[in-house]
VOPAGU-2260 file (C-alpha; in pm, 1 decimal, decimal comma):
REM VOPAGU-2260
SITE   aa  ch    i         X         Y         Z
SITE  MET   A    0     -68,4   -6282,7   -9733,5
SITE  ALA   A    1     -76,6   -5911,3   -9652,5
SITE  ASN   A    2     245,3   -5708,5   -9655,7
SITE  ASN   A    3     176,6   -5596,4   -9296,0
SITE  PHE   A    4     141,0   -5957,3   -9178,3
SITE  ILE   A    5     320,6   -5994,7   -8844,7
SITE  ILE   A    6     583,4   -6267,0   -8828,4
SITE  SER   A    7     768,4   -6407,4   -8529,0
SITE  VAL   A    8    1147,1   -6452,8   -8537,2
SITE  GLY   A    9    1324,9   -6672,8   -8282,5
SITE  ILE   A   10    1641,2   -6481,6   -8191,2
SITE  MET   A   11    1799,5   -6684,7   -7910,5
SITE  ALA   A   12    1736,1   -6917,0   -7614,4
SITE  GLU   A   13    1951,6   -6878,0   -7302,3
SITE  GLU   A   14    1928,3   -6944,5   -6929,3
SITE  THR   A   15    1956,7   -6571,0   -6863,7
SITE  LEU   A   16    1894,7   -6263,9   -7080,3
SITE  ARG   A   17    1975,2   -5893,5   -7054,0
SITE  PHE   A   18    1776,8   -5643,4   -7259,6
SITE  SER   A   19    1727,5   -5267,5   -7265,5
SITE  PHE   A   20    1436,0   -5053,9   -7385,5
SITE  SER   A   21    1539,6   -4732,9   -7561,2
SITE  SER   A   22    1183,1   -4602,5   -7527,8
SITE  PRO   A   23     885,0   -4715,9   -7317,4
SITE  TYR   A   24     741,6   -5063,1   -7382,6
SITE  THR   A   25     417,2   -5191,2   -7234,4
SITE  PHE   A   26     357,0   -5514,9   -7045,3
SITE  GLN   A   27       8,4   -5569,8   -6900,7
SITE  GLU   A   28     -57,1   -5193,3   -6893,6
SITE  GLN   A   29     275,9   -5129,7   -6719,3
SITE  SER   A   30     518,0   -4892,2   -6894,7
SITE  LEU   A   31     876,4   -5023,5   -6878,3
SITE  CYS   A   32    1210,7   -4859,4   -6961,7
SITE  ASP   A   33    1571,3   -4916,7   -6854,6
SITE  THR   A   34    1777,4   -5238,3   -6859,1
SITE  TRP   A   35    1633,4   -5569,1   -6740,1
SITE  ASP   A   36    1775,5   -5909,8   -6653,3
SITE  ALA   A   37    1565,6   -6222,8   -6702,7
SITE  LYS   A   38    1597,9   -6568,8   -6549,2
SITE  ILE   A   39    1377,3   -6867,3   -6471,3
SITE  GLN   A   40    1262,6   -6896,1   -6109,6
SITE  ASN   A   41     995,0   -7129,4   -5973,1
SITE  GLU   A   42     896,5   -7231,2   -6327,9
SITE  GLN   A   43     826,0   -6869,0   -6422,5
SITE  ILE   A   44    1027,4   -6594,7   -6587,6
SITE  LEU   A   45    1154,7   -6333,1   -6342,7
SITE  ILE   A   46    1269,6   -5996,6   -6479,6
SITE  SER   A   47    1447,8   -5734,3   -6270,0
SITE  ASN   A   48    1595,6   -5389,3   -6328,5
SITE  GLY   A   49    1768,2   -5378,6   -5988,6
SITE  VAL   A   50    1479,3   -5194,1   -5830,2
SITE  LYS   A   51    1166,5   -5368,4   -5951,2
SITE  GLU   A   52    1093,2   -5739,3   -6007,2
SITE  ILE   A   53     812,7   -5888,9   -6217,5
SITE  SER   A   54     734,1   -6260,0   -6245,3
SITE  ALA   A   55     509,8   -6420,0   -6509,6
SITE  PRO   A   56     478,6   -6744,3   -6712,3
SITE  SER   A   57     565,2   -6541,1   -7024,0
SITE  PHE   A   58     614,1   -6179,2   -7128,2
SITE  TYR   A   59     491,2   -5979,3   -7425,6
SITE  PHE   A   60     639,2   -5629,1   -7453,4
SITE  SER   A   61     476,4   -5401,6   -7710,7
SITE  SER   A   62     539,6   -5055,8   -7855,7
SITE  LYS   A   63     415,9   -4875,3   -8166,5
SITE  ASN   A   64     752,7   -4729,8   -8267,7
SITE  GLY   A   65     998,1   -4834,3   -7997,7
SITE  THR   A   66    1331,3   -5011,5   -8019,3
SITE  PHE   A   67    1521,5   -5231,1   -7776,8
SITE  SER   A   68    1857,7   -5408,9   -7754,7
SITE  VAL   A   69    1961,7   -5754,6   -7636,1
SITE  GLU   A   70    2309,1   -5858,5   -7523,1
SITE  GLY   A   71    2497,3   -6175,8   -7615,7
SITE  VAL   A   72    2315,0   -6270,7   -7936,6
SITE  THR   A   73    2503,1   -6548,7   -8116,7
SITE  ILE   A   74    2560,8   -6506,1   -8490,1
SITE  GLY   A   75    2697,4   -6773,7   -8723,5
SITE  VAL   A   76    2579,5   -7063,5   -8505,4
SITE  ASP   A   77    2820,4   -7359,6   -8551,5
SITE  PHE   A   78    3011,5   -7180,6   -8829,1
SITE  HIS   A   79    3381,3   -7092,1   -8826,1
SITE  TRP   A   80    3303,8   -6723,8   -8754,7
SITE  GLU   A   81    3056,3   -6782,2   -8468,5
SITE  SER   A   82    3053,0   -6490,3   -8223,6
SITE  LYS   A   83    2829,4   -6294,6   -7987,0
SITE  GLU   A   84    2720,6   -5934,9   -8017,0
SITE  GLN   A   85    2469,9   -5685,9   -7882,4
SITE  GLN   A   86    2182,8   -5636,6   -8126,5
SITE  SER   A   87    1904,4   -5379,7   -8156,8
SITE  PHE   A   88    1550,1   -5450,6   -8274,8
SITE  GLN   A   89    1224,1   -5282,8   -8364,8
SITE  GLY   A   90     876,4   -5426,1   -8318,6
SITE  ASN   A   91     755,7   -5625,6   -8019,3
SITE  MET   A   92     935,5   -5866,8   -7788,7
SITE  LYS   A   93     815,4   -6197,2   -7645,5
SITE  LEU   A   94     977,9   -6415,2   -7376,9
SITE  ILE   A   95     866,2   -6774,5   -7319,5
SITE  ILE   A   96    1009,0   -7073,4   -7134,6
SITE  GLU   A   97    1154,2   -7335,3   -7366,5
SITE  GLY   A   98    1288,0   -7632,0   -7171,6
SITE  LYS   A   99    1523,7   -7482,7   -6914,5
SITE  LYS   A  100    1591,0   -7170,7   -7118,5
SITE  ILE   A  101    1422,0   -6841,5   -7197,3
SITE  ARG   A  102    1333,7   -6804,2   -7563,8
SITE  PHE   A  103    1346,7   -6447,9   -7699,0
SITE  ILE   A  104    1115,3   -6386,2   -7996,8
SITE  ASN   A  105    1089,0   -6065,1   -8202,1
SITE  GLU   A  106     758,4   -5986,5   -8375,2
SITE  LEU   A  107     738,6   -5739,1   -8663,9
SITE  SER   A  108     591,1   -5690,4   -9011,5
SITE  ILE   A  109     718,2   -5885,3   -9312,5
SITE  GLU   A  110     849,4   -5574,9   -9490,6
SITE  ASP   A  111    1037,6   -5446,9   -9181,5
SITE  TYR   A  112    1179,1   -5796,8   -9137,0
SITE  LEU   A  113    1297,2   -5799,6   -9499,5
SITE  CYS   A  114    1482,2   -5468,4   -9461,3
SITE  SER   A  115    1693,9   -5630,0   -9190,2
SITE  VAL   A  116    1736,4   -5965,1   -9369,8
SITE  ILE   A  117    1869,2   -5798,8   -9684,7
SITE  SER   A  118    2115,4   -5592,7   -9480,6
SITE  SER   A  119    2216,7   -5899,4   -9276,5
SITE  GLU   A  120    2250,9   -6139,7   -9569,9
SITE  MET   A  121    2410,4   -5879,6   -9799,6
SITE  SER   A  122    2601,2   -5556,8   -9760,8
SITE  ALA   A  123    2370,1   -5255,5   -9737,6
SITE  THR   A  124    2589,9   -5093,6  -10004,8
SITE  SER   A  125    2521,6   -5363,2  -10266,8
SITE  SER   A  126    2391,8   -5273,8  -10612,8
SITE  LEU   A  127    2019,2   -5200,6  -10630,5
SITE  GLU   A  128    1938,8   -5484,1  -10874,2
SITE  LEU   A  129    2108,0   -5739,3  -10648,3
SITE  LEU   A  130    1917,9   -5609,4  -10345,2
SITE  LYS   A  131    1588,6   -5620,7  -10534,2
SITE  ALA   A  132    1652,0   -5980,0  -10646,9
SITE  HIS   A  133    1737,4   -6082,5  -10292,5
SITE  THR   A  134    1433,2   -5908,5  -10149,1
SITE  VAL   A  135    1202,8   -6103,0  -10381,7
SITE  ILE   A  136    1353,5   -6441,7  -10295,4
SITE  SER   A  137    1369,8   -6368,8   -9921,2
SITE  ARG   A  138    1002,4   -6270,7   -9925,6
SITE  SER   A  139     906,1   -6571,6  -10138,2
SITE  TRP   A  140    1099,8   -6813,3   -9919,9
SITE  LEU   A  141     947,6   -6675,9   -9600,2
SITE  ILE   A  142     587,5   -6699,6   -9720,8
SITE  ALA   A  143     647,7   -7044,5   -9873,5
SITE  GLN   A  144     783,6   -7169,0   -9538,4
SITE  ILE   A  145     488,7   -7029,3   -9343,0
SITE  GLU   A  146     249,9   -7198,2   -9585,9
SITE  LYS   A  147     451,2   -7521,0   -9565,9
SITE  SER   A  148     436,7   -7522,4   -9185,5
SITE  GLN   A  149      58,6   -7529,1   -9205,9
SITE  GLN   A  150      65,5   -7848,3   -9410,7
SITE  GLU   A  151     102,3   -8201,7   -9282,3
SITE  LYS   A  152     463,0   -8320,6   -9275,8
SITE  THR   A  153     500,6   -8603,3   -9528,9
SITE  HIS   A  154     866,8   -8699,3   -9482,3
SITE  ASN   A  155    1076,1   -8794,3   -9181,4
SITE  SER   A  156    1389,2   -8575,1   -9181,9
SITE  PHE   A  157    1591,3   -8834,8   -8988,5
SITE  ILE   A  158    1625,6   -9196,4   -9098,7
SITE  GLU   A  159    1884,9   -9435,7   -8955,0
SITE  THR   A  160    1943,9   -9805,2   -9015,2
SITE  GLU   A  161    2235,3  -10035,4   -8929,9
SITE  THR   A  162    2418,2   -9919,6   -9242,6
SITE  GLU   A  163    2301,3   -9566,9   -9316,1
SITE  ARG   A  164    2202,4   -9232,4   -9159,3
SITE  ILE   A  165    2009,9   -8982,3   -9370,3
SITE  ARG   A  166    1926,5   -8645,2   -9217,7
SITE  TRP   A  167    1837,1   -8303,4   -9344,5
SITE  TYR   A  168    1776,5   -7977,3   -9163,0
SITE  ASP   A  169    1492,4   -7739,7   -9243,7
SITE  ARG   A  170    1299,5   -7458,2   -9077,7
SITE  GLU   A  171    1005,8   -7684,6   -8993,5
SITE  ASP   A  172    1201,2   -7771,3   -8678,9
SITE  HIS   A  173    1061,2   -7447,1   -8526,7
SITE  ALA   A  174     732,7   -7481,1   -8338,5
SITE  THR   A  175     700,3   -7158,7   -8134,5
SITE  PHE   A  176     794,9   -6905,4   -8405,4
SITE  HIS   A  177     794,4   -6877,7   -8784,5
SITE  VAL   A  178    1169,3   -6854,7   -8853,9
SITE  CYS   A  179    1496,2   -6829,7   -8662,4
SITE  ALA   A  180    1745,5   -6547,1   -8699,9
SITE  ASP   A  181    2048,2   -6740,4   -8824,8
SITE  ASP   A  182    2163,6   -6923,6   -9138,8
SITE  HIS   A  183    1935,5   -7218,7   -9062,4
SITE  CYS   A  184    1656,9   -6991,5   -9194,2
SITE  GLN   A  185    1761,1   -6638,8   -9298,1
SITE  ARG   A  186    2009,3   -6410,0   -9129,5
SITE  TYR   A  187    1813,9   -6150,0   -8936,2
SITE  GLN   A  188    2002,3   -5911,6   -8709,9
SITE  GLY   A  189    1739,4   -5649,7   -8639,4
SITE  LEU   A  190    1863,3   -5291,6   -8667,8
SITE  THR   A  191    2223,9   -5395,5   -8599,6
SITE  ARG   A  192    2336,9   -5394,0   -8962,6
SITE  GLN   A  193    2332,9   -5072,4   -9163,6
SITE  LEU   A  194    1979,4   -5016,6   -9295,4
SITE  SER   A  195    2066,5   -4800,1   -9594,2
SITE  THR   A  196    1823,5   -4600,7   -9806,0
SITE  LEU   A  197    1919,4   -4835,6  -10091,7
SITE  VAL   A  198    1790,9   -5139,4   -9900,6
SITE  GLN   A  199    1469,3   -4954,3   -9816,5
SITE  LYS   A  200    1438,0   -4857,5  -10183,2
SITE  ALA   A  201    1481,5   -5222,4  -10292,5
SITE  VAL   A  202    1217,0   -5343,6  -10046,6
SITE  GLU   A  203     975,4   -5069,5  -10147,4
SITE  ALA   A  204    1034,9   -5119,9  -10522,5
SITE  THR   A  205     950,9   -5490,0  -10492,5
SITE  ARG   A  206     681,6   -5460,6  -10223,9
SITE  GLY   A  207     462,6   -5769,7  -10233,2
SITE  GLN   A  208     649,9   -5927,3  -10526,6
SITE  VAL   A  209     713,7   -6302,5  -10514,0
SITE  LEU   A  210     821,4   -6579,4  -10750,0
SITE  LYS   A  211     554,2   -6832,2  -10844,9
SITE  TYR   A  212     554,9   -7159,4  -11035,5
SITE  ASP   A  213     232,4   -7336,6  -11127,5
SITE  ASN   A  214      49,6   -7067,2  -10929,4
SITE  LYS   A  215     233,8   -7158,2  -10605,1
SITE  ILE   A  216     486,3   -6937,2  -10427,5
SITE  CYS   A  217     835,6   -7075,1  -10489,5
SITE  ASP   A  218    1059,1   -7218,2  -10218,4
SITE  THR   A  219    1343,2   -6984,3  -10317,1
SITE  ARG   A  220    1666,0   -7102,1  -10153,4
SITE  TYR   A  221    2001,7   -6920,6  -10163,5
SITE  TYR   A  222    2361,4   -6949,7  -10038,8
SITE  LYS   A  223    2703,0   -6791,7  -10094,9
SITE  CYS   A  224    2867,6   -6964,8  -10394,6
SITE  CYS   A  225    2754,3   -7254,9  -10615,9
SITE  GLY   A  226    3103,3   -7342,6  -10742,9
SITE  GLY   A  227    2999,3   -7310,9  -11108,9
SITE  ILE   A  228    2673,1   -7511,8  -11125,6
SITE  THR   A  229    2368,3   -7496,5  -10897,8
SITE  GLU   A  230    2216,2   -7792,6  -10713,9
SITE  GLU   A  231    1880,6   -7970,5  -10706,9
SITE  PHE   A  232    1648,0   -7949,9  -10407,9
SITE  ASP   A  233    1644,9   -8310,7  -10290,2
SITE  THR   A  234    2023,1   -8334,7  -10266,8
SITE  CYS   A  235    1982,1   -8125,9   -9952,1
SITE  TRP   A  236    1625,4   -8167,7   -9825,0
SITE  GLU   A  237    1320,7   -8391,2   -9851,5
SITE  PRO   A  238    1267,2   -8612,6  -10159,0
SITE  GLY   A  239    1105,7   -8444,8  -10458,5
SITE  ASN   A  240    1252,0   -8174,9  -10678,6
SITE  HIS   A  241    1098,8   -7845,1  -10785,5
SITE  PRO   A  242    1106,1   -7762,3  -11159,4
SITE  TYR   A  243    1244,8   -7413,5  -11083,5
SITE  LEU   A  244    1531,7   -7552,2  -10871,3
SITE  LYS   A  245    1738,7   -7743,1  -11124,8
SITE  GLY   A  246    2108,5   -7751,3  -11196,2
SITE  VAL   A  247    2206,7   -7433,6  -11383,2
SITE  VAL   A  248    2549,8   -7348,2  -11522,1
SITE  ASP   A  249    2638,8   -7020,7  -11351,0
SITE  ASN   A  250    2752,4   -6841,6  -11663,4
SITE  ASP   A  251    2615,2   -6691,9  -11982,9
SITE  THR   A  252    2818,9   -6942,3  -12187,7
SITE  GLN   A  253    2876,4   -7316,1  -12154,5
SITE  PRO   A  254    3220,1   -7425,8  -12024,4
SITE  GLN   A  255    3464,3   -7568,6  -12277,9
SITE  ASN   A  256    3612,7   -7920,1  -12254,1
SITE  LEU   A  257    3413,9   -8008,8  -11942,0
SITE  ASN   A  258    3109,5   -8232,4  -11914,2
SITE  THR   A  259    2860,8   -8058,8  -11683,1
SITE  ASP   A  260    2670,7   -8372,4  -11578,1
SITE  LEU   A  261    2836,8   -8380,6  -11237,9
SITE  ARG   A  262    2624,0   -8668,2  -11111,0
SITE  ILE   A  263    2882,1   -8884,1  -11291,5
SITE  GLU   A  264    3186,8   -8926,0  -11068,0
SITE  ALA   A  265    3451,9   -8879,7  -11338,4
SITE  ASN   A  266    3289,4   -8556,3  -11456,7
SITE  ALA   A  267    3260,5   -8424,0  -11099,7
SITE  GLU   A  268    3626,4   -8495,1  -11028,3
SITE  LYS   A  269    3741,3   -8318,4  -11342,6
SITE  TRP   A  270    3510,9   -8021,3  -11276,5
SITE  ILE   A  271    3612,0   -7971,8  -10913,4
SITE  MET   A  272    3983,3   -8000,0  -10988,5
SITE  ALA   A  273    3945,0   -7736,2  -11262,1
SITE  SER   A  274    3848,0   -7372,2  -11215,2
SITE  PRO   A  275    3607,1   -7297,0  -11501,3
SITE  ASP   A  276    3474,0   -6949,5  -11569,8
SITE  ALA   A  277    3152,6   -6869,6  -11383,2
SITE  PHE   A  278    2977,1   -6564,7  -11249,7
SITE  CYS   A  279    3080,9   -6670,3  -10897,6
SITE  ASN   A  280    3444,9   -6736,9  -10993,1
SITE  ILE   A  281    3567,6   -6394,7  -10888,5
SITE  ASP   A  282    3811,3   -6235,4  -10646,5
SITE  ASP   A  283    3710,1   -5870,7  -10700,6
SITE  LYS   A  284    3693,0   -5733,1  -10344,6
SITE  LYS   A  285    3454,5   -5455,1  -10450,0
SITE  VAL   A  286    3198,4   -5707,2  -10573,2
SITE  LEU   A  287    3257,7   -5955,2  -10290,1
SITE  SER   A  288    3208,0   -5683,3  -10028,2
SITE  GLN   A  289    2846,8   -5656,0  -10149,5
SITE  VAL   A  290    2778,4   -6015,8  -10045,3
SITE  LEU   A  291    3026,5   -6082,6   -9764,9
SITE  ASN   A  292    2966,2   -5887,6   -9444,7
SITE  ASP   A  293    3256,4   -5820,5   -9208,1
SITE  PHE   A  294    3232,9   -6162,3   -9039,9
SITE  ASP   A  295    3230,5   -6340,6   -9378,8
SITE  GLN   A  296    3524,3   -6161,9   -9538,3
SITE  SER   A  297    3778,7   -6383,8   -9362,6
SITE  THR   A  298    3669,0   -6652,6   -9611,4
SITE  VAL   A  299    3856,7   -6599,9   -9938,6
SITE  ASP   A  300    3886,9   -6947,8  -10091,3
SITE  PHE   A  301    3521,1   -7023,7  -10159,9
SITE  TYR   A  302    3508,1   -7106,1  -10534,1
SITE  ARG   A  303    3776,6   -7373,9  -10501,8
SITE  TRP   A  304    3918,2   -7480,5  -10167,4
SITE  LYS   A  305    4104,7   -7761,3   -9996,2
SITE  VAL   A  306    4117,9   -7908,7   -9645,8
SITE  GLU   A  307    4401,3   -8132,9   -9527,9
SITE  TYR   A  308    4386,5   -8387,4   -9243,0
SITE  THR   A  309    4628,3   -8634,1   -9092,4
SITE  GLN   A  310    4482,6   -8980,4   -9030,1
SITE  GLU   A  311    4469,9   -8907,0   -8658,7
SITE  GLU   A  312    4287,9   -8577,6   -8712,3
SITE  LEU   A  313    4034,4   -8722,1   -8955,0
SITE  SER   A  314    3944,1   -9033,9   -8757,3
SITE  ALA   A  315    3908,9   -8835,6   -8431,8
SITE  LEU   A  316    3705,0   -8564,9   -8603,1
SITE  ILE   A  317    3456,3   -8803,2   -8766,0
SITE  LYS   A  318    3414,0   -8995,9   -8440,5
SITE  GLU   A  319    3343,8   -8675,3   -8246,7
SITE  ARG   A  320    3112,6   -8518,9   -8506,5
SITE  SER   A  321    2915,1   -8827,5   -8612,1
SITE  GLY   A  322    2914,8   -9013,9   -8280,3
SITE  ILE   A  323    3037,2   -9325,2   -8463,6
SITE  ASP   A  324    3373,2   -9492,7   -8400,0
SITE  PHE   A  325    3497,5   -9594,1   -8745,2
SITE  GLY   A  326    3845,9   -9669,8   -8619,6
SITE  ARG   A  327    4108,3   -9553,0   -8867,8
SITE  ILE   A  328    3960,2   -9414,0   -9187,2
SITE  LYS   A  329    4041,8   -9619,3   -9496,5
SITE  GLN   A  330    3825,1   -9450,7   -9761,0
SITE  LEU   A  331    3565,8   -9177,8   -9818,6
SITE  ILE   A  332    3355,8   -9297,8  -10112,1
SITE  PRO   A  333    3095,4   -9075,2  -10285,3
SITE  LEU   A  334    2789,4   -9288,4  -10365,0
SITE  GLN   A  335    2558,8   -9020,0  -10499,8
SITE  ARG   A  336    2615,2   -8668,3  -10628,1
SITE  GLY   A  337    2374,3   -8396,8  -10734,8
SITE  THR   A  338    2385,4   -8164,8  -11035,6
SITE  SER   A  339    2655,0   -7940,5  -10882,3
SITE  GLY   A  340    2875,8   -8231,1  -10777,2
SITE  ARG   A  341    2759,8   -8205,6  -10415,9
SITE  ILE   A  342    2759,4   -8543,9  -10242,9
SITE  SER   A  343    2428,1   -8653,3  -10089,9
SITE  ARG   A  344    2541,3   -9003,1   -9982,8
SITE  LEU   A  345    2896,3   -9069,5   -9862,2
SITE  LYS   A  346    3030,5   -9411,7   -9759,2
SITE  ILE   A  347    3287,8   -9392,9   -9479,8
SITE  GLU   A  348    3499,2   -9708,5   -9463,4
SITE  GLY   A  349    3697,3   -9757,2   -9143,5
SITE  THR   A  350    3890,5  -10034,2   -8975,8
SITE  LYS   A  351    3605,7  -10086,2   -8724,0
SITE  ARG   A  352    3297,1   -9998,8   -8924,6
SITE  THR   A  353    3161,3   -9897,3   -9263,1
SITE  PHE   A  354    2863,7   -9661,3   -9270,1
SITE  ILE   A  355    2681,9   -9422,5   -9508,5
SITE  LEU   A  356    2603,7   -9058,7   -9421,0
SITE  GLY   A  357    2369,6   -8813,0   -9596,4
SITE  LYS   A  358    2241,1   -8561,4   -9689,4
SITE  GLU   A  359    2480,4   -8283,4   -9780,4
SITE  LEU   A  360    2480,7   -8091,5   -9451,1
SITE  GLU   A  361    2521,1   -8407,8   -9244,2
SITE  ILE   A  362    2830,2   -8486,4   -9454,3
SITE  ARG   A  363    2966,4   -8134,0   -9410,6
SITE  LYS   A  364    2917,6   -8152,1   -9034,1
SITE  ALA   A  365    3095,1   -8488,8   -9005,6
SITE  LEU   A  366    3407,6   -8373,2   -9191,5
SITE  SER   A  367    3468,8   -8040,7   -9018,4
SITE  SER   A  368    3473,2   -7895,8   -8668,1
SITE  SER   A  369    3206,1   -7650,6   -8793,8
SITE  HIS   A  370    3092,9   -7712,3   -9153,2
SITE  LEU   A  371    3281,5   -7788,2   -9471,5
SITE  TYR   A  372    3219,1   -7510,1   -9720,1
SITE  SER   A  373    3019,4   -7760,3   -9926,2
SITE  SER   A  374    2983,5   -8132,9   -9995,8
SITE  ALA   A  375    3114,5   -8088,2  -10352,8
SITE  PHE   A  376    3458,6   -8236,7  -10301,9
SITE  VAL   A  377    3694,8   -8505,0  -10425,3
SITE  VAL   A  378    3932,9   -8702,3  -10204,2
SITE  GLU   A  379    4309,8   -8742,0  -10244,2
SITE  TYR   A  380    4493,8   -8993,5  -10025,5
SITE  GLY   A  381    4852,2   -8951,7   -9910,4
SITE  LYS   A  382    5100,9   -9224,4   -9825,3
SITE  ILE   A  383    4932,7   -9562,7   -9767,8
SITE  VAL   A  384    5063,8   -9780,1   -9480,8
SITE  ASP   A  385    4895,5  -10117,9   -9421,6
SITE  LYS   A  386    4603,0  -10004,8   -9638,2
SITE  ILE   A  387    4556,4   -9691,3   -9422,4
SITE  PRO   A  388    4616,2   -9343,5   -9574,5
SITE  GLN   A  389    4836,2   -9132,9   -9348,6
SITE  ASN   A  390    4698,6   -8807,8   -9489,1
SITE  VAL   A  391    4372,0   -8715,2   -9661,7
SITE  THR   A  392    4306,6   -8399,0   -9866,2
SITE  LEU   A  393    3961,5   -8279,6   -9970,5
SITE  TYR   A  394    3948,4   -8057,3  -10280,1
SITE  GLY   A  395    3617,0   -7874,8  -10292,1
SITE  ALA   A  396    3396,9   -7634,5  -10484,3
SITE  GLY   A  397    3153,5   -7369,4  -10365,1
SITE  TRP   A  398    3020,0   -7244,8  -10033,2
SITE  GLY   A  399    2679,1   -7355,4   -9910,4
SITE  HIS   A  400    2413,5   -7600,9  -10025,4
SITE  GLY   A  401    2407,7   -7472,7  -10384,4
SITE  VAL   A  402    2027,5   -7470,1  -10432,4
SITE  GLY   A  403    1868,9   -7164,0  -10594,9
SITE  LEU   A  404    2035,7   -6823,0  -10604,4
SITE  CYS   A  405    2413,6   -6799,1  -10582,4
SITE  GLN   A  406    2469,2   -6472,0  -10395,5
SITE  ILE   A  407    2817,1   -6406,8  -10531,7
SITE  GLY   A  408    2708,4   -6502,7  -10883,7
SITE  ALA   A  409    2406,2   -6272,7  -10857,4
SITE  ALA   A  410    2628,9   -5985,8  -10740,9
SITE  VAL   A  411    2847,9   -6032,5  -11048,3
SITE  MET   A  412    2542,6   -6046,9  -11275,9
SITE  ALA   A  413    2421,9   -5714,8  -11133,2
SITE  GLU   A  414    2766,4   -5561,6  -11192,9
SITE  LYS   A  415    2749,3   -5682,9  -11553,9
SITE  GLY   A  416    2421,3   -5498,0  -11605,4
SITE  TYR   A  417    2160,3   -5770,6  -11557,9
SITE  ASN   A  418    1840,0   -5645,5  -11392,4
SITE  TYR   A  419    1677,9   -5824,3  -11102,1
SITE  ASN   A  420    1419,6   -6000,7  -11317,2
SITE  GLN   A  421    1697,5   -6143,4  -11537,2
SITE  ILE   A  422    1893,3   -6253,5  -11229,2
SITE  LEU   A  423    1587,6   -6432,0  -11089,5
SITE  ALA   A  424    1512,5   -6595,1  -11426,0
SITE  HIS   A  425    1869,8   -6729,7  -11441,3
SITE  TYR   A  426    1860,3   -6905,3  -11103,3
SITE  PHE   A  427    1488,2   -6998,7  -11090,1
SITE  ASN   A  428    1418,0   -7127,8  -11437,6
SITE  GLY   A  429    1051,0   -7104,0  -11531,7
SITE  ALA   A  430     942,3   -6913,3  -11220,7
SITE  ILE   A  431     722,7   -6607,9  -11275,7
SITE  LEU   A  432     772,3   -6275,3  -11096,7
SITE  THR   A  433     427,5   -6171,2  -10979,7
């Protein structure tokens, strides 16, 4: 796939949009500037700048070197730091009708896209080796997903029976564009984040470089913090693991007095309740600022964390988030864990119903008003009255799905002097940089 390959990024879908061109853009040989409002009228998109109105089934605005801005773009969809902001973009702009909303799509080259992704996912002031490592995996992931979308889907991502619901979320949900702009795919915020010369240097230094295994481009996943050990692929997504996405101890030495086979419940409990040394076990604000942008830095307890609920809070929350009335919650029972201790099947036992949820993100959604930091947790019950715990505490490890590159761990590795090839080799065992 050529480096100048044009990709389409789904930014947002709203009933109305407001956007501004900072330089002339062309639509059907018309040159447009100024600020425009868009809405759906008579099954077409109507745009207006207060003086002129144009109606069409869809719009494609193009410019060789122009930029534009869009108001009210949501970042951190469904996360605890969700907010809206005005964002600026380069490349071309497409508007289509999607249901009863207008879908805004940005089209640009892969390498321009990567400059923004690296600055959106990381701080633009991160170390060069970290930025280079992240550029390679962001490029590899993107191309692997485009190739995957062209293949026949072999697994149903939603399975529900009378006793169990298994669901996973992947980018193949998108039909009208290649990737979305939020954490569901990769964070992409156009020109809004600082595009430093260091980011541009990292993209240029690794131009065209990808990770391959068995001559196929790797599905290179990443997240904030593994919690000490990385996770396998099928704990989070479709069945079938990749050899380069295995559980890896996030350290250059093995932990002492701890068994790292966290698929065994007793080992997982001991591991999560401890705080073993790991690359990502760090509270150095200088290093963390490389990975955590402004909206992430409110999260400080990511390596080990806890969440406390009263019985009333927990039962109401699970009912609202899962759509299932369990009654009062008696037990949360891990049935299956992955290599990092993340739970992929959780039995919820209530006074009205017992049911199993999976995979990891479905569990995280059910036990939080946004998302739990991860599904690597153990459960502690408070006072028991008539077999019902009055309080429930979740003690957890890590932030994110845990598969592939641990961003905080990689930042620490770069600070310790590892180069980007060594960082990639640590998290993607057996993959070849090519």
